[in-house]
N, C-alpha and C positions, 0 to 999 in steps of 0.2 A: 865283403861288407860285414861289419860287426853288428851284433844285435845287443841293444841295451834293454834289459828287462826291468819293468817296474811292477810294484805291488801297489794297489789302490785300496786303502782302508776307509770304511765308511760306516755310519750307524743309522742313517735315516733315509730321506727322500732320494738321495743319490744324484742330484742335479749336477754337482761338480764331477762326480764319478762319470756320468754319461758324457759330459762335455770333454773330459780328459780322454775317454775311450774314442770318441768321435774325432778328436783333433790329433791324437798321438798313436793309437793302436795300429800297427802294421804300416806306419808312415815312415818315410825316409827323410832324414835331416842330415845334410852334409854327407858324412861317411858312415852313418849308422842308421839302423832301423830300430824303431821302438816297438816293444812287445809288452802288452799288459799281460804279464805272466801269472798274476794273482789278483783276484778281487776278493776281499775279505771283509766280513762284517761281524760285529759282536751282537747284532740284533736279528734274531730269526724272522722277525716281521718287517724288516726294513724294505721299503719300496725300491731301493736301489738294486735289490736282487733281480727284480723284473727288468730293470733298465739294463743291467749287464747282460742278461739273457738275450735281449734284443740283438746284441752284437755277438752272440754265440759264446759268451764268457760265463762259465759257471762260477758261482760265488761260494767260497768256503765260509761256513758259519762256525765261529768260535764264540759261543755264548759265555760271557764273563760270569754269569750266575752259576755256571757249572764248576767254577774254580774256588778254592778256599781263600785265595788272596790275590792281590794284583800281580805279585811276582810270578805265581804259577800261570796265570793268564798270559802275562807277557812272554814267559818262556815258550808257551805254545805258539803265540803269534810269531815270535822270532824264528822258531823252527819252520813254520809254514813259509815264511819269506825266504829263509835260507834253502829250504828243500827245492825251491823253484829257481834258485840262482839269481835272485833279483839284485840289481845294482842299486836300487833306490826304492824307498817306500814313500808313497804320496798320500798324506792324510787328507781326506775330503769329507769333512764333517764326521770324523771319528771321535765320538764323545767319550773318550777314556783318558784319564790321567795316567801317563806312562811312567814306569819305574826305570831306574838305571839299567835293569836287565834288557830293556828295549833300547833306551837312548844311548847306551854305551856300545851297543852291538850292531845297530842298524842305522845307516844313513837315511835320514827322513826329512821331508818338508811338510809344512802345514800352512793352510790358508786361514786367515783370521779376519772377521768383518769389522775391523777398526784400524785406526792408525796407531799401531804399537809404538811405544810401550804403553799407550793409553788403553784402558778397558780390556785388560787381560782376563782370561777365564770365561766363565759361562755368561750368557745373556749380553754379550758384548754389543750385538746389533741394537738391542733396545736401549742399553745404557749410552751408547754413542749417539743414537737418535735423540734421546731426552736431554743430553748434555747441553751446556751453554755454548759449545763450540759451533762455529759457523760452517765447519766442514765435517764431512764424514769420509771414510775411505776403507781401503783393504790393504792388508800386509801379507806377504809370503815370507816365511822365515824357516830357518833350520830348526829341527826338533832337538831340544836338549832336556836335561832333567828339570830345568826351571820352566814352569808352565808359561807358554807363550813368550819365553825369554831368549830364544836362540837368535843368532845373527839374522837381521832383516835383509832379505835378498831383493825384494821389490815392494814398492808401495805406490798407490795412486789415490789421490783425494779429489773431492768435488765439493762445490758449494751446496749445502743442504737447506739453505734458507727458503722458507715457504713450501717445503715439501711435506706431503703427508707421509705417514709411516710406510704405507704401501709403495709409494714412489721411491722413498729412501731405500727400502728393501730391494726393490727391482733394480735400482742403480747399483747397489752393492753386488748383486748377482751378475749384472752385466760386466762389471769390472773384474770380478772373480773369474768369469768365464774367458775373459780376454788375457789377463796377466798370468794366471796359473799355468796354462800349457807352455807359454813362452818361458817362464821361469824354470819349469821342469826341463825343457830342452836345453836351456843354458847350463843348468847343473849337470845334466847328462854329458854334455860336450866336455865338461871339465873332469869327468871321471875316467 
């Protein structure tokens, strides 16, 4: 049985990180087993570090403030991913704009709390909630040099009318936790 290795990159709370570890790490899907071979953050104070440790996964900290520029940071992240033989990088709230040094060398997915191509970039959750749209949603896409511009692999929407911001945010997280692992498995099957 083959092993498909993934790297999970995060910057904050780590709720998607934990969900991915729980649903994918050391699990068998068809003819392969998934291994979270790398948990990496750019934030030494990220809560996700503790979440990963609950599952026995040490997190590599690559603090972006220790680097002169984005390219130097991305070179180090690429090296960490390659050193562990990862087949795929999965961004789970990784709050860094990535340069071509990363995007042209690493196969990666990202999850975004809006229906792309709408509300790209930062504060998408708030902007989507405050918009005149009747629906909100989640997108999983390939990572490219264009911010939140890669091919959309999966999306799900819901009617947001009458929701408070807290209800909206909770619904977004429920959808993220359901569709992201499924999309990762689908992509791993194709590799």
